[in-house]
C-alpha positions in Angstrom: -39.5 -114.6 27.7 -42.2 -115.6 25.2 -45.0 -113.4 24.1 -48.1 -114.0 21.9 -49.7 -111.1 20.1 -53.2 -111.5 18.8 -54.2 -108.5 16.7 -56.0 -108.2 13.4 -54.3 -105.0 12.2 -51.4 -106.1 10.1 -49.6 -102.9 10.6 -49.9 -102.9 14.4 -49.3 -106.6 14.8 -46.1 -106.4 12.7 -44.9 -103.3 14.6 -45.4 -104.9 18.0 -43.7 -108.1 16.9 -40.7 -106.1 15.6 -40.6 -103.9 18.7 -40.9 -106.7 21.3 -38.4 -108.9 19.3 -36.0 -106.1 19.4 -36.3 -106.0 23.2 -35.3 -109.6 23.4 -38.7 -111.4 23.6 -39.5 -114.5 21.6 -42.6 -113.4 19.8 -45.4 -115.2 18.0 -48.5 -113.6 16.5 -51.9 -114.3 15.1 -54.4 -112.2 13.1 -57.6 -113.8 14.3 -59.0 -115.2 17.5 -59.1 -118.9 16.5 -55.5 -118.9 15.4 -54.5 -117.1 18.6 -56.4 -119.6 20.7 -54.7 -122.5 19.0 -51.3 -121.0 19.6 -52.1 -120.1 23.2 -53.3 -123.6 23.9 -50.3 -125.2 22.2 -47.4 -123.2 23.7 -46.5 -121.9 27.2 -46.4 -118.2 26.7 -45.5 -115.8 29.5 -47.6 -112.9 28.2 -50.5 -112.6 25.8 -51.1 -109.2 24.2 -54.8 -109.4 23.1 -57.1 -107.2 21.0 -60.8 -107.6 21.7 -62.3 -106.9 18.3 -61.0 -109.9 16.4 -62.4 -112.0 13.4 -63.3 -115.6 13.9 -63.4 -115.4 17.7 -63.4 -112.2 19.8 -60.9 -111.5 22.5 -63.3 -112.0 25.5 -64.3 -115.4 24.3 -60.7 -116.3 23.7 -60.0 -115.4 27.3 -62.8 -117.5 28.6 -61.7 -120.5 26.6 -58.1 -120.2 28.1 -59.3 -120.2 31.7 -58.8 -124.0 32.1 -55.2 -123.9 30.8 -52.9 -124.7 33.8 -50.0 -122.5 32.5 -52.2 -119.8 31.0 -50.2 -116.7 30.1 -50.8 -113.4 31.8 -53.0 -111.2 29.6 -52.7 -107.6 28.5 -55.8 -106.4 26.6 -54.9 -103.9 23.9 -58.0 -102.3 22.5 -59.7 -99.1 21.4 -62.6 -99.8 23.8 -62.0 -97.3 26.6 -65.2 -97.4 28.6 -65.2 -98.4 32.2 -67.7 -101.2 31.4 -65.3 -102.5 28.7 -62.4 -102.5 31.2 -64.5 -104.3 33.8 -65.7 -107.0 31.3 -62.1 -107.6 30.2 -60.7 -107.9 33.7 -63.6 -110.1 34.8 -63.0 -112.3 31.8 -59.5 -113.1 33.0 -57.3 -110.2 31.8 -54.5 -109.1 34.0 -54.0 -105.6 32.6 -55.7 -103.3 30.1 -54.2 -100.7 27.7 -56.2 -98.4 25.5 -55.3 -97.6 21.9 -53.6 -95.3 20.9 -50.7 -96.0 23.2 -47.0 -95.4 23.5 -44.8 -98.5 22.9 -42.7 -97.6 26.0 -45.8 -98.0 28.2 -46.8 -101.3 26.5 -43.2 -102.6 27.0 -43.2 -101.6 30.7 -46.5 -103.4 31.2 -45.3 -106.5 29.5 -42.2 -106.5 31.7 -44.4 -106.0 34.8 -46.5 -109.0 33.8 -43.4 -111.1 33.3 -42.1 -110.2 36.8 -45.6 -110.9 38.2 -45.6 -114.3 36.5 -42.3 -115.3 38.2 -43.2 -113.5 41.5 -40.5 -110.9 41.2 -41.1 -107.4 42.6 -37.9 -105.8 41.4 -36.5 -105.8 37.8 -33.1 -106.6 39.3 -33.1 -110.3 40.2 -30.2 -111.6 42.4 -28.7 -115.0 43.0 -25.8 -114.5 45.3 -23.4 -112.2 43.6 -25.2 -112.6 40.2 -27.5 -109.7 39.3 -29.7 -109.9 36.2 -31.5 -106.6 35.2 -34.5 -107.7 33.1 -35.2 -104.1 32.0 -31.6 -103.2 30.9 -31.1 -106.8 29.7 -27.7 -107.2 31.3 -26.1 -109.4 33.9 -23.4 -108.7 36.4 -21.4 -111.0 38.6 -19.5 -109.6 41.5 -20.1 -106.1 40.0 -18.5 -107.0 36.7 -20.6 -107.0 33.5 -20.9 -110.4 31.7 -20.6 -110.3 28.0 -23.6 -112.2 26.6 -25.2 -112.5 23.2 -29.0 -111.9 23.0 -29.8 -115.6 23.1 -27.3 -116.3 26.0 -28.9 -113.5 28.0 -32.4 -114.9 27.3 -31.2 -118.3 28.6 -29.6 -116.8 31.7 -32.6 -114.7 32.5 -35.0 -117.6 32.3 -32.7 -119.8 34.5 -32.5 -116.9 37.0 -36.3 -116.5 37.1 -36.6 -120.2 37.7 -33.6 -120.3 40.2 -33.5 -123.3 42.5 -35.8 -125.3 40.1 -34.9 -128.0 37.7 -35.5 -126.6 34.2 -35.8 -129.1 31.3 -34.3 -128.6 27.9 -37.9 -128.5 26.5 -38.9 -125.7 28.9 -35.9 -123.6 27.8 -36.8 -124.2 24.1 -40.5 -123.3 24.8 -39.6 -120.0 26.5 -36.8 -118.5 24.5 -37.7 -119.6 20.9 -40.8 -118.9 18.9 -42.8 -121.4 16.8 -41.0 -120.3 13.6 -37.5 -120.3 15.2 -37.1 -123.9 16.4 -33.5 -124.5 17.5 -31.1 -127.1 16.4 -31.1 -130.3 18.4 -28.1 -129.3 20.5 -28.6 -125.6 20.6 -29.8 -125.4 24.2 -27.0 -127.7 25.5 -24.4 -125.6 23.6 -25.9 -122.3 25.0 -25.9 -123.6 28.5 -22.2 -124.7 28.2 -21.3 -121.2 26.9 -23.1 -119.4 29.6 -21.7 -121.7 32.3 -18.2 -121.0 31.0 -18.8 -117.2 31.0 -20.0 -117.4 34.6 -17.1 -119.7 35.4 -14.6 -117.1 34.1 -15.6 -115.1 37.2 -14.9 -118.2 39.4 -18.6 -119.0 40.0 -20.2 -122.3 39.2 -23.9 -121.5 39.3 -25.5 -123.8 36.7 -25.6 -127.5 37.4 -26.7 -130.3 35.1 -29.2 -132.8 36.5 -28.5 -135.9 34.5 -31.6 -137.0 32.6 -33.7 -134.0 34.0 -32.3 -130.7 33.0 -30.4 -127.7 34.5 -30.6 -125.8 37.8 -29.2 -122.4 38.6 -28.5 -121.7 42.3 -25.8 -120.5 44.6 -23.0 -122.9 45.3 -23.8 -125.0 48.4 -27.5 -124.2 48.1 
């Protein structure tokens, strides 16, 4: 899943980027509001982690200017402002969650995961498609009770297809959600990754990923 961090503290921004990347998220970041707004308008992020006190454009105005974006990310405000009035302003401006500094990274990570599940209308961190179970917190997948050996990128691909199960997912959508702006893939990277993941699922005798010629890929139970 893809996250944008807009935070003017270099130390905190870099720490969050490193931490979330280590948890398997594709992460982009910006140090000011205008740069963050440009990234948020140009890319389909799942979650935006947003400071309020930003140079160039403050966080509340950034939120307001994102309201008309059809695929606007869910927003976690991360700020030192801890008053009730501040929380109300942030939530009324369009934020989905609010976390006050200082904070524990484990709590921020849990809130980001919760927002991702909310975005894809999942209540449980264990997402099932037939005998396939993907645990988005543990970042592992099992098929028929057996663990599937996946690289980090292969897991990201499978997780995204599972969250979009039953829907045709284009190559461009996969690129947008599992790569950052500075990590653009090779032209055949997505097709190659899909082939590898399909083969690993096929080793368990399950054909769950189908190619829709000229459209993309769909993951669903056989016979669905």
